[in-house]
N, CA, C, O and the ligand as a Tripos MOL2 file, in Angstrom:
@<TRIPOS>MOLECULE
protein
  273   271    69     0     0
PROTEIN
NO_CHARGES

@<TRIPOS>ATOM
      1 N          10.4660    1.9780  -11.9240 N.3       1 MET1
      2 CA         10.3220    3.4290  -11.7500 C.3       1 MET1
      3 C           8.8490    3.8200  -11.7980 C.2       1 MET1
      4 O           8.0400    3.1830  -12.4720 O.2       1 MET1
      5 N           8.5290    4.8570  -11.0830 N.am      2 GLY2
      6 CA          7.1690    5.3520  -11.1490 C.3       2 GLY2
      7 C           6.3680    5.0230   -9.9100 C.2       2 GLY2
      8 O           5.5890    5.8460   -9.4290 O.2       2 GLY2
      9 N           6.5590    3.8000   -9.3830 N.am      3 ARG3
     10 CA          5.7860    3.4150   -8.2060 C.3       3 ARG3
     11 C           6.4830    3.8750   -6.9320 C.2       3 ARG3
     12 O           7.7110    3.9270   -6.8610 O.2       3 ARG3
     13 N           5.6960    4.1990   -5.9520 N.am      4 ILE4
     14 CA          6.2860    4.6880   -4.7120 C.3       4 ILE4
     15 C           5.6560    4.0240   -3.4990 C.2       4 ILE4
     16 O           4.5570    3.4740   -3.5750 O.2       4 ILE4
     17 N           6.3560    4.0830   -2.3960 N.am      5 ASP5
     18 CA          5.8170    3.5740   -1.1390 C.3       5 ASP5
     19 C           4.7330    4.5080   -0.6480 C.2       5 ASP5
     20 O           4.8040    5.7240   -0.8290 O.2       5 ASP5
     21 N           3.7360    3.9200   -0.0270 N.am      6 LYS6
     22 CA          2.6670    4.7450    0.5180 C.3       6 LYS6
     23 C           3.2020    5.5850    1.6720 C.2       6 LYS6
     24 O           3.9440    5.1000    2.5260 O.2       6 LYS6
     25 N           2.8150    6.8250    1.6760 N.am      7 GLY7
     26 CA          3.2440    7.7000    2.7580 C.3       7 GLY7
     27 C           4.5400    8.4280    2.4870 C.2       7 GLY7
     28 O           4.9920    9.2130    3.3200 O.2       7 GLY7
     29 N           5.1590    8.1800    1.3180 N.am      8 ALA8
     30 CA          6.3870    8.8880    0.9890 C.3       8 ALA8
     31 C           6.0910   10.3610    0.7820 C.2       8 ALA8
     32 O           5.0400   10.7300    0.2600 O.2       8 ALA8
     33 N           7.0120   11.1780    1.1890 N.am      9 LYS9
     34 CA          6.8220   12.6200    1.0610 C.3       9 LYS9
     35 C           7.6100   13.1620   -0.1230 C.2       9 LYS9
     36 O           8.6330   12.6100   -0.5270 O.2       9 LYS9
     37 N           7.1060   14.2390   -0.6530 N.am     10 CYS10
     38 CA          7.7570   14.9240   -1.7670 C.3      10 CYS10
     39 C           9.1890   15.3100   -1.3880 C.2      10 CYS10
     40 O           9.4390   15.7790   -0.2780 O.2      10 CYS10
     41 N          10.1240   15.1100   -2.3180 N.am     11 SER11
     42 CA         11.5330   15.3810   -2.0280 C.3      11 SER11
     43 C          11.9180   16.8260   -2.2400 C.2      11 SER11
     44 O          13.0160   17.2360   -1.8640 O.2      11 SER11
     45 N          11.0360   17.6010   -2.8330 N.am     12 VAL12
     46 CA         11.3860   18.9950   -3.1130 C.3      12 VAL12
     47 C          11.5430   19.7560   -1.8050 C.2      12 VAL12
     48 O          10.7210   19.6590   -0.8940 O.2      12 VAL12
     49 N          12.6080   20.5000   -1.7490 N.am     13 SER13
     50 CA         12.9330   21.2300   -0.5350 C.3      13 SER13
     51 C          11.7870   22.1500   -0.1230 C.2      13 SER13
     52 O          11.3320   22.9830   -0.9080 O.2      13 SER13
     53 N          11.3280   21.9900    1.1100 N.am     14 GLY14
     54 CA         10.2660   22.8320    1.6360 C.3      14 GLY14
     55 C           8.8740   22.2870    1.4270 C.2      14 GLY14
     56 O           7.9110   22.8380    1.9610 O.2      14 GLY14
     57 N           8.7420   21.2110    0.6580 N.am     15 CYS15
     58 CA          7.4250   20.6610    0.3650 C.3      15 CYS15
     59 C           7.1250   19.4950    1.2980 C.2      15 CYS15
     60 O           7.9810   18.6400    1.5210 O.2      15 CYS15
     61 N           5.9160   19.4610    1.8400 N.am     16 VAL16
     62 CA          5.5610   18.3990    2.7890 C.3      16 VAL16
     63 C           4.4060   17.5540    2.2810 C.2      16 VAL16
     64 O           3.8680   16.7300    3.0210 O.2      16 VAL16
     65 N           4.0190   17.7480    1.0290 N.am     17 ARG17
     66 CA          2.8970   16.9840    0.4940 C.3      17 ARG17
     67 C           3.2820   15.5330    0.2320 C.2      17 ARG17
     68 O           4.4600   15.1870    0.1510 O.2      17 ARG17
     69 N           2.2670   14.7060    0.1050 N.am     18 GLU18
     70 CA          2.5000   13.2880   -0.1560 C.3      18 GLU18
     71 C           2.9400   13.0950   -1.6040 C.2      18 GLU18
     72 O           2.4020   13.7180   -2.5190 O.2      18 GLU18
     73 N           3.9240   12.2250   -1.7940 N.am     19 ALA19
     74 CA          4.4410   11.9960   -3.1350 C.3      19 ALA19
     75 C           3.5190   11.0900   -3.9340 C.2      19 ALA19
     76 O           2.8830   10.1910   -3.3840 O.2      19 ALA19
     77 N           3.4540   11.3350   -5.2350 N.am     20 VAL20
     78 CA          2.6640   10.4830   -6.1180 C.3      20 VAL20
     79 C           3.5360    9.7920   -7.1630 C.2      20 VAL20
     80 O           3.1000    8.8410   -7.8110 O.2      20 VAL20
     81 N           4.7620   10.2690   -7.3270 N.am     21 ARG21
     82 CA          5.6410    9.7280   -8.3540 C.3      21 ARG21
     83 C           7.0850    9.7040   -7.8580 C.2      21 ARG21
     84 O           7.5060   10.5770   -7.0990 O.2      21 ARG21
     85 N           7.8250    8.7090   -8.2910 N.am     22 SER22
     86 CA          9.2590    8.7320   -8.0390 C.3      22 SER22
     87 C           9.9790    8.7880   -9.3730 C.2      22 SER22
     88 O           9.6160    8.1040  -10.3300 O.2      22 SER22
     89 N          10.9970    9.6110   -9.4100 N.am     23 LEU23
     90 CA         11.7390    9.8150  -10.6470 C.3      23 LEU23
     91 C          13.2200    9.8570  -10.3270 C.2      23 LEU23
     92 O          13.6040    9.9810   -9.1640 O.2      23 LEU23
     93 N          14.0460    9.7540  -11.3430 N.am     24 SER24
     94 CA         15.4690    9.9210  -11.1370 C.3      24 SER24
     95 C          15.7370   11.3500  -10.6900 C.2      24 SER24
     96 O          15.2850   12.3030  -11.3240 O.2      24 SER24
     97 N          16.4750   11.4930   -9.5960 N.am     25 ALA25
     98 CA         16.7340   12.8210   -9.0550 C.3      25 ALA25
     99 C          17.4440   13.6980  -10.0780 C.2      25 ALA25
    100 O          17.2540   14.9140  -10.1120 O.2      25 ALA25
    101 N          18.2570   13.0700  -10.9000 N.am     26 GLU26
    102 CA         18.9750   13.8250  -11.9200 C.3      26 GLU26
    103 C          18.0180   14.5470  -12.8640 C.2      26 GLU26
    104 O          18.1970   15.7220  -13.1840 O.2      26 GLU26
    105 N          17.0010   13.8100  -13.2980 N.am     27 LYS27
    106 CA         16.0280   14.3900  -14.2270 C.3      27 LYS27
    107 C          15.2860   15.5350  -13.5730 C.2      27 LYS27
    108 O          15.0360   16.5750  -14.1810 O.2      27 LYS27
    109 N          14.9360   15.3080  -12.2940 N.am     28 VAL28
    110 CA         14.1770   16.3240  -11.5820 C.3      28 VAL28
    111 C          15.0180   17.5820  -11.4080 C.2      28 VAL28
    112 O          14.5250   18.7010  -11.5530 O.2      28 VAL28
    113 N          16.2750   17.3820  -11.0990 N.am     29 LYS29
    114 CA         17.1740   18.5270  -10.9550 C.3      29 LYS29
    115 C          17.3400   19.2520  -12.2800 C.2      29 LYS29
    116 O          17.3850   20.4810  -12.3280 O.2      29 LYS29
    117 N          17.4310   18.4780  -13.3520 N.am     30 ALA30
    118 CA         17.5830   19.0770  -14.6770 C.3      30 ALA30
    119 C          16.3790   19.9360  -15.0230 C.2      30 ALA30
    120 O          16.4860   20.8850  -15.8000 O.2      30 ALA30
    121 N          15.2350   19.6020  -14.4460 N.am     31 ALA31
    122 CA         14.0210   20.3740  -14.6990 C.3      31 ALA31
    123 C          13.9670   21.6070  -13.8000 C.2      31 ALA31
    124 O          13.0460   22.4180  -13.9040 O.2      31 ALA31
    125 N          14.9500   21.7440  -12.9240 N.am     32 GLY32
    126 CA         15.0330   22.9560  -12.1290 C.3      32 GLY32
    127 C          14.4060   22.8570  -10.7450 C.2      32 GLY32
    128 O          14.3000   23.8630  -10.0430 O.2      32 GLY32
    129 N          13.9860   21.6480  -10.3370 N.am     33 LEU33
    130 CA         13.3990   21.4930   -9.0090 C.3      33 LEU33
    131 C          14.4890   21.1400   -7.9990 C.2      33 LEU33
    132 O          15.4550   20.4420   -8.3060 O.2      33 LEU33
    133 N          14.2950   21.6480   -6.7900 N.am     34 LYS34
    134 CA         15.3240   21.4310   -5.7690 C.3      34 LYS34
    135 C          15.0410   20.1640   -4.9840 C.2      34 LYS34
    136 O          14.1120   20.1210   -4.1770 O.2      34 LYS34
    137 N          15.8360   19.1400   -5.2180 N.am     35 VAL35
    138 CA         15.6840   17.8930   -4.4720 C.3      35 VAL35
    139 C          17.0160   17.5410   -3.8170 C.2      35 VAL35
    140 O          18.0560   18.1140   -4.1440 O.2      35 VAL35
    141 N          16.9660   16.5970   -2.8950 N.am     36 GLY36
    142 CA         18.1570   16.2070   -2.1610 C.3      36 GLY36
    143 C          19.1430   15.4310   -3.0040 C.2      36 GLY36
    144 O          19.0260   15.3850   -4.2280 O.2      36 GLY36
    145 N          20.1180   14.8190   -2.3480 N.am     37 SER37
    146 CA         21.2070   14.1770   -3.0740 C.3      37 SER37
    147 C          20.9520   12.6900   -3.3160 C.2      37 SER37
    148 O          21.8210   11.9990   -3.8470 O.2      37 SER37
    149 N          19.7820   12.1880   -2.9380 N.am     38 GLU38
    150 CA         19.4890   10.7780   -3.2050 C.3      38 GLU38
    151 C          19.3170   10.5530   -4.7030 C.2      38 GLU38
    152 O          19.1000   11.4900   -5.4710 O.2      38 GLU38
    153 N          19.4190    9.2790   -5.0970 N.am     39 LYS39
    154 CA         19.3100    8.9820   -6.5240 C.3      39 LYS39
    155 C          17.8860    9.1400   -7.0210 C.2      39 LYS39
    156 O          17.6430    9.5100   -8.1700 O.2      39 LYS39
    157 N          16.9460    8.8480   -6.1210 N.am     40 LYS40
    158 CA         15.5440    8.9400   -6.5020 C.3      40 LYS40
    159 C          14.9270   10.1710   -5.8750 C.2      40 LYS40
    160 O          15.2480   10.5410   -4.7450 O.2      40 LYS40
    161 N          14.0470   10.7930   -6.6170 N.am     41 ALA41
    162 CA         13.3210   11.9280   -6.0620 C.3      41 ALA41
    163 C          11.8410   11.5940   -6.0610 C.2      41 ALA41
    164 O          11.3210   11.0430   -7.0320 O.2      41 ALA41
    165 N          11.1730   11.9240   -4.9850 N.am     42 TYR42
    166 CA          9.7310   11.7280   -4.9050 C.3      42 TYR42
    167 C           9.0520   13.0550   -5.1350 C.2      42 TYR42
    168 O           9.4510   14.0790   -4.5800 O.2      42 TYR42
    169 N           8.0270   13.0280   -5.9530 N.am     43 LEU43
    170 CA          7.3230   14.2730   -6.2530 C.3      43 LEU43
    171 C           5.8440   14.1610   -5.9140 C.2      43 LEU43
    172 O           5.2020   13.1420   -6.1710 O.2      43 LEU43
    173 N           5.3240   15.2270   -5.3350 N.am     44 CYS44
    174 CA          3.8830   15.3120   -5.0950 C.3      44 CYS44
    175 C           3.2100   15.6920   -6.4120 C.2      44 CYS44
    176 O           3.8750   15.9730   -7.4090 O.2      44 CYS44
    177 N           1.8890   15.6950   -6.3930 N.am     45 LYS45
    178 CA          1.1230   15.9930   -7.5930 C.3      45 LYS45
    179 C           1.5250   17.3420   -8.1980 C.2      45 LYS45
    180 O           1.7320   17.4550   -9.4060 O.2      45 LYS45
    181 N           1.6310   18.3420   -7.3550 N.am     46 GLU46
    182 CA          1.9230   19.6960   -7.8300 C.3      46 GLU46
    183 C           3.3160   19.7900   -8.4490 C.2      46 GLU46
    184 O           3.4990   20.3920   -9.5070 O.2      46 GLU46
    185 N           4.2880   19.1880   -7.7770 N.am     47 HIS47
    186 CA          5.6470   19.2780   -8.2980 C.3      47 HIS47
    187 C           5.8340   18.3850   -9.5150 C.2      47 HIS47
    188 O           6.6660   18.6670  -10.3780 O.2      47 HIS47
    189 N           5.0720   17.3250   -9.5820 N.am     48 TYR48
    190 CA          5.1340   16.4830  -10.7700 C.3      48 TYR48
    191 C           4.5990   17.2450  -11.9740 C.2      48 TYR48
    192 O           5.1310   17.1420  -13.0790 O.2      48 TYR48
    193 N           3.5430   18.0070  -11.7430 N.am     49 LYS49
    194 CA          2.9910   18.8500  -12.7990 C.3      49 LYS49
    195 C           4.0440   19.8520  -13.2710 C.2      49 LYS49
    196 O           4.2470   20.0610  -14.4670 O.2      49 LYS49
    197 N           4.6960   20.4540  -12.2970 N.am     50 GLU50
    198 CA          5.7190   21.4380  -12.6080 C.3      50 GLU50
    199 C           6.8500   20.7820  -13.3990 C.2      50 GLU50
    200 O           7.3470   21.3300  -14.3830 O.2      50 GLU50
    201 N           7.2360   19.6100  -12.9440 N.am     51 TYR51
    202 CA          8.2960   18.8680  -13.6180 C.3      51 TYR51
    203 C           7.9190   18.5890  -15.0750 C.2      51 TYR51
    204 O           8.7300   18.7740  -15.9820 O.2      51 TYR51
    205 N           6.6960   18.1480  -15.2820 N.am     52 LYS52
    206 CA          6.2520   17.8280  -16.6430 C.3      52 LYS52
    207 C           6.2450   19.0720  -17.5150 C.2      52 LYS52
    208 O           6.6460   19.0390  -18.6780 O.2      52 LYS52
    209 N           5.7800   20.1740  -16.9260 N.am     53 LYS53
    210 CA          5.7420   21.4370  -17.6630 C.3      53 LYS53
    211 C           7.1360   21.8200  -18.1160 C.2      53 LYS53
    212 O           7.3450   22.2040  -19.2670 O.2      53 LYS53
    213 N           8.0850   21.7120  -17.2050 N.am     54 LYS54
    214 CA          9.4440   22.1510  -17.5200 C.3      54 LYS54
    215 C          10.1060   21.2420  -18.5280 C.2      54 LYS54
    216 O          10.8350   21.7100  -19.4030 O.2      54 LYS54
    217 N           9.8630   19.9420  -18.4180 N.am     55 THR55
    218 CA         10.4990   19.0460  -19.3720 C.3      55 THR55
    219 C           9.8900   19.2340  -20.7530 C.2      55 THR55
    220 O          10.5680   19.0830  -21.7690 O.2      55 THR55
    221 N           8.6140   19.5610  -20.7790 N.am     56 ARG56
    222 CA          7.9720   19.7950  -22.0610 C.3      56 ARG56
    223 C           8.5940   21.0200  -22.7320 C.2      56 ARG56
    224 O           8.8520   21.0210  -23.9360 O.2      56 ARG56
    225 N           8.8260   22.0480  -21.9400 N.am     57 LYS57
    226 CA          9.4290   23.2630  -22.4690 C.3      57 LYS57
    227 C          10.8090   22.9620  -23.0330 C.2      57 LYS57
    228 O          11.1800   23.4370  -24.1060 O.2      57 LYS57
    229 N          11.5650   22.1560  -22.2770 N.am     58 ASP58
    230 CA         12.9070   21.8020  -22.7270 C.3      58 ASP58
    231 C          12.8660   21.1190  -24.0790 C.2      58 ASP58
    232 O          13.6700   21.4010  -24.9670 O.2      58 ASP58
    233 N          11.9170   20.2180  -24.2110 N.am     59 ARG59
    234 CA         11.8250   19.4790  -25.4540 C.3      59 ARG59
    235 C          11.5270   20.4100  -26.6130 C.2      59 ARG59
    236 O          12.0600   20.2490  -27.7110 O.2      59 ARG59
    237 N          10.6650   21.3910  -26.3550 N.am     60 GLN60
    238 CA         10.3450   22.3480  -27.4110 C.3      60 GLN60
    239 C          11.5830   23.1360  -27.8120 C.2      60 GLN60
    240 O          11.8410   23.3520  -28.9960 O.2      60 GLN60
    241 N          12.3420   23.5590  -26.8130 N.am     61 LEU61
    242 CA         13.5520   24.3130  -27.1010 C.3      61 LEU61
    243 C          14.5010   23.4840  -27.9530 C.2      61 LEU61
    244 O          15.1260   23.9880  -28.8850 O.2      61 LEU61
    245 N          14.5980   22.2010  -27.6150 N.am     62 GLU62
    246 CA         15.4880   21.3440  -28.3740 C.3      62 GLU62
    247 C          15.0430   21.2500  -29.8170 C.2      62 GLU62
    248 O          15.8600   21.2510  -30.7380 O.2      62 GLU62
    249 N          13.7320   21.1690  -30.0020 N.am     63 LYS63
    250 CA         13.1880   21.0850  -31.3540 C.3      63 LYS63
    251 C          13.6150   22.3190  -32.1540 C.2      63 LYS63
    252 O          14.0660   22.2120  -33.2950 O.2      63 LYS63
    253 N          13.4650   23.4790  -31.5370 N.am     64 TRP64
    254 CA         13.8550   24.7110  -32.2330 C.3      64 TRP64
    255 C          15.3290   24.6600  -32.5980 C.2      64 TRP64
    256 O          15.7300   24.9940  -33.7130 O.2      64 TRP64
    257 N          16.1150   24.2350  -31.6320 N.am     65 ARG65
    258 CA         17.5530   24.2300  -31.8330 C.3      65 ARG65
    259 C          17.9250   23.3460  -33.0170 C.2      65 ARG65
    260 O          18.7540   23.7150  -33.8490 O.2      65 ARG65
    261 N          17.2960   22.1710  -33.0790 N.am     66 TYR66
    262 CA         17.7150   21.2330  -34.1110 C.3      66 TYR66
    263 C          17.0500   21.5080  -35.4620 C.2      66 TYR66
    264 O          17.5720   21.1070  -36.5020 O.2      66 TYR66
    265 N          15.9100   22.1850  -35.4520 N.am     67 SER67
    266 CA         15.2440   22.4200  -36.7250 C.3      67 SER67
    267 C          15.8010   23.6820  -37.3930 C.2      67 SER67
    268 O          15.7130   23.8570  -38.6080 O.2      67 SER67
    269 N          16.3830   24.5640  -36.5500 N.am     68 GLY68
    270 CA         16.8520   25.8380  -37.0840 C.3      68 GLY68
    271 C          18.1870   25.6500  -37.7600 C.2      68 GLY68
    272 O          18.7570   26.6090  -38.2780 O.2      68 GLY68
    273 ZN          6.0870   18.7520   -3.6980 Zn       69 ZN69
@<TRIPOS>BOND
     1     1     2 1
     2     2     3 1
     3     3     4 2
     4     3     5 am
     5     5     6 1
     6     6     7 1
     7     7     8 2
     8     7     9 am
     9     9    10 1
    10    10    11 1
    11    11    12 2
    12    11    13 am
    13    13    14 1
    14    14    15 1
    15    15    16 2
    16    15    17 am
    17    17    18 1
    18    18    19 1
    19    19    20 2
    20    19    21 am
    21    21    22 1
    22    22    23 1
    23    23    24 2
    24    23    25 am
    25    25    26 1
    26    26    27 1
    27    27    28 2
    28    27    29 am
    29    29    30 1
    30    30    31 1
    31    31    32 2
    32    31    33 am
    33    33    34 1
    34    34    35 1
    35    35    36 2
    36    35    37 am
    37    37    38 1
    38    38    39 1
    39    39    40 2
    40    39    41 am
    41    41    42 1
    42    42    43 1
    43    43    44 2
    44    43    45 am
    45    45    46 1
    46    46    47 1
    47    47    48 2
    48    47    49 am
    49    49    50 1
    50    50    51 1
    51    51    52 2
    52    51    53 am
    53    53    54 1
    54    54    55 1
    55    55    56 2
    56    55    57 am
    57    57    58 1
    58    58    59 1
    59    59    60 2
    60    59    61 am
    61    61    62 1
    62    62    63 1
    63    63    64 2
    64    63    65 am
    65    65    66 1
    66    66    67 1
    67    67    68 2
    68    67    69 am
    69    69    70 1
    70    70    71 1
    71    71    72 2
    72    71    73 am
    73    73    74 1
    74    74    75 1
    75    75    76 2
    76    75    77 am
    77    77    78 1
    78    78    79 1
    79    79    80 2
    80    79    81 am
    81    81    82 1
    82    82    83 1
    83    83    84 2
    84    83    85 am
    85    85    86 1
    86    86    87 1
    87    87    88 2
    88    87    89 am
    89    89    90 1
    90    90    91 1
    91    91    92 2
    92    91    93 am
    93    93    94 1
    94    94    95 1
    95    95    96 2
    96    95    97 am
    97    97    98 1
    98    98    99 1
    99    99   100 2
   100    99   101 am
   101   101   102 1
   102   102   103 1
   103   103   104 2
   104   103   105 am
   105   105   106 1
   106   106   107 1
   107   107   108 2
   108   107   109 am
   109   109   110 1
   110   110   111 1
   111   111   112 2
   112   111   113 am
   113   113   114 1
   114   114   115 1
   115   115   116 2
   116   115   117 am
   117   117   118 1
   118   118   119 1
   119   119   120 2
   120   119   121 am
   121   121   122 1
   122   122   123 1
   123   123   124 2
   124   123   125 am
   125   125   126 1
   126   126   127 1
   127   127   128 2
   128   127   129 am
   129   129   130 1
   130   130   131 1
   131   131   132 2
   132   131   133 am
   133   133   134 1
   134   134   135 1
   135   135   136 2
   136   135   137 am
   137   137   138 1
   138   138   139 1
   139   139   140 2
   140   139   141 am
   141   141   142 1
   142   142   143 1
   143   143   144 2
   144   143   145 am
   145   145   146 1
   146   146   147 1
   147   147   148 2
   148   147   149 am
   149   149   150 1
   150   150   151 1
   151   151   152 2
   152   151   153 am
   153   153   154 1
   154   154   155 1
   155   155   156 2
   156   155   157 am
   157   157   158 1
   158   158   159 1
   159   159   160 2
   160   159   161 am
   161   161   162 1
   162   162   163 1
   163   163   164 2
   164   163   165 am
   165   165   166 1
   166   166   167 1
   167   167   168 2
   168   167   169 am
   169   169   170 1
   170   170   171 1
   171   171   172 2
   172   171   173 am
   173   173   174 1
   174   174   175 1
   175   175   176 2
   176   175   177 am
   177   177   178 1
   178   178   179 1
   179   179   180 2
   180   179   181 am
   181   181   182 1
   182   182   183 1
   183   183   184 2
   184   183   185 am
   185   185   186 1
   186   186   187 1
   187   187   188 2
   188   187   189 am
   189   189   190 1
   190   190   191 1
   191   191   192 2
   192   191   193 am
   193   193   194 1
   194   194   195 1
   195   195   196 2
   196   195   197 am
   197   197   198 1
   198   198   199 1
   199   199   200 2
   200   199   201 am
   201   201   202 1
   202   202   203 1
   203   203   204 2
   204   203   205 am
   205   205   206 1
   206   206   207 1
   207   207   208 2
   208   207   209 am
   209   209   210 1
   210   210   211 1
   211   211   212 2
   212   211   213 am
   213   213   214 1
   214   214   215 1
   215   215   216 2
   216   215   217 am
   217   217   218 1
   218   218   219 1
   219   219   220 2
   220   219   221 am
   221   221   222 1
   222   222   223 1
   223   223   224 2
   224   223   225 am
   225   225   226 1
   226   226   227 1
   227   227   228 2
   228   227   229 am
   229   229   230 1
   230   230   231 1
   231   231   232 2
   232   231   233 am
   233   233   234 1
   234   234   235 1
   235   235   236 2
   236   235   237 am
   237   237   238 1
   238   238   239 1
   239   239   240 2
   240   239   241 am
   241   241   242 1
   242   242   243 1
   243   243   244 2
   244   243   245 am
   245   245   246 1
   246   246   247 1
   247   247   248 2
   248   247   249 am
   249   249   250 1
   250   250   251 1
   251   251   252 2
   252   251   253 am
   253   253   254 1
   254   254   255 1
   255   255   256 2
   256   255   257 am
   257   257   258 1
   258   258   259 1
   259   259   260 2
   260   259   261 am
   261   261   262 1
   262   262   263 1
   263   263   264 2
   264   263   265 am
   265   265   266 1
   266   266   267 1
   267   267   268 2
   268   267   269 am
   269   269   270 1
   270   270   271 1
   271   271   272 2
@<TRIPOS>SUBSTRUCTURE
     1 MET1         2 RESIDUE 1 A MET
     2 GLY2         6 RESIDUE 1 A GLY
     3 ARG3        10 RESIDUE 1 A ARG
     4 ILE4        14 RESIDUE 1 A ILE
     5 ASP5        18 RESIDUE 1 A ASP
     6 LYS6        22 RESIDUE 1 A LYS
     7 GLY7        26 RESIDUE 1 A GLY
     8 ALA8        30 RESIDUE 1 A ALA
     9 LYS9        34 RESIDUE 1 A LYS
    10 CYS10       38 RESIDUE 1 A CYS
    11 SER11       42 RESIDUE 1 A SER
    12 VAL12       46 RESIDUE 1 A VAL
    13 SER13       50 RESIDUE 1 A SER
    14 GLY14       54 RESIDUE 1 A GLY
    15 CYS15       58 RESIDUE 1 A CYS
    16 VAL16       62 RESIDUE 1 A VAL
    17 ARG17       66 RESIDUE 1 A ARG
    18 GLU18       70 RESIDUE 1 A GLU
    19 ALA19       74 RESIDUE 1 A ALA
    20 VAL20       78 RESIDUE 1 A VAL
    21 ARG21       82 RESIDUE 1 A ARG
    22 SER22       86 RESIDUE 1 A SER
    23 LEU23       90 RESIDUE 1 A LEU
    24 SER24       94 RESIDUE 1 A SER
    25 ALA25       98 RESIDUE 1 A ALA
    26 GLU26      102 RESIDUE 1 A GLU
    27 LYS27      106 RESIDUE 1 A LYS
    28 VAL28      110 RESIDUE 1 A VAL
    29 LYS29      114 RESIDUE 1 A LYS
    30 ALA30      118 RESIDUE 1 A ALA
    31 ALA31      122 RESIDUE 1 A ALA
    32 GLY32      126 RESIDUE 1 A GLY
    33 LEU33      130 RESIDUE 1 A LEU
    34 LYS34      134 RESIDUE 1 A LYS
    35 VAL35      138 RESIDUE 1 A VAL
    36 GLY36      142 RESIDUE 1 A GLY
    37 SER37      146 RESIDUE 1 A SER
    38 GLU38      150 RESIDUE 1 A GLU
    39 LYS39      154 RESIDUE 1 A LYS
    40 LYS40      158 RESIDUE 1 A LYS
    41 ALA41      162 RESIDUE 1 A ALA
    42 TYR42      166 RESIDUE 1 A TYR
    43 LEU43      170 RESIDUE 1 A LEU
    44 CYS44      174 RESIDUE 1 A CYS
    45 LYS45      178 RESIDUE 1 A LYS
    46 GLU46      182 RESIDUE 1 A GLU
    47 HIS47      186 RESIDUE 1 A HIS
    48 TYR48      190 RESIDUE 1 A TYR
    49 LYS49      194 RESIDUE 1 A LYS
    50 GLU50      198 RESIDUE 1 A GLU
    51 TYR51      202 RESIDUE 1 A TYR
    52 LYS52      206 RESIDUE 1 A LYS
    53 LYS53      210 RESIDUE 1 A LYS
    54 LYS54      214 RESIDUE 1 A LYS
    55 THR55      218 RESIDUE 1 A THR
    56 ARG56      222 RESIDUE 1 A ARG
    57 LYS57      226 RESIDUE 1 A LYS
    58 ASP58      230 RESIDUE 1 A ASP
    59 ARG59      234 RESIDUE 1 A ARG
    60 GLN60      238 RESIDUE 1 A GLN
    61 LEU61      242 RESIDUE 1 A LEU
    62 GLU62      246 RESIDUE 1 A GLU
    63 LYS63      250 RESIDUE 1 A LYS
    64 TRP64      254 RESIDUE 1 A TRP
    65 ARG65      258 RESIDUE 1 A ARG
    66 TYR66      262 RESIDUE 1 A TYR
    67 SER67      266 RESIDUE 1 A SER
    68 GLY68      270 RESIDUE 1 A GLY
    69 ZN69       273 GROUP 0 **** ****
């Protein structure tokens, strides 16, 4: 996981940028990004940033939930 073919395009609907990361499509969908039905999702730099931001937020929410 993580490595991608050169020239792969971002899987997010409407995005045409070059992908820098491949992730499980399930995880990407859970983060709220719109990707196709393939098992793997390719993300460009911008969408990967967005993905990381959203997963970080989720983790914080979980912390609150379990600490409260
Ligand atoms: Zn993208």
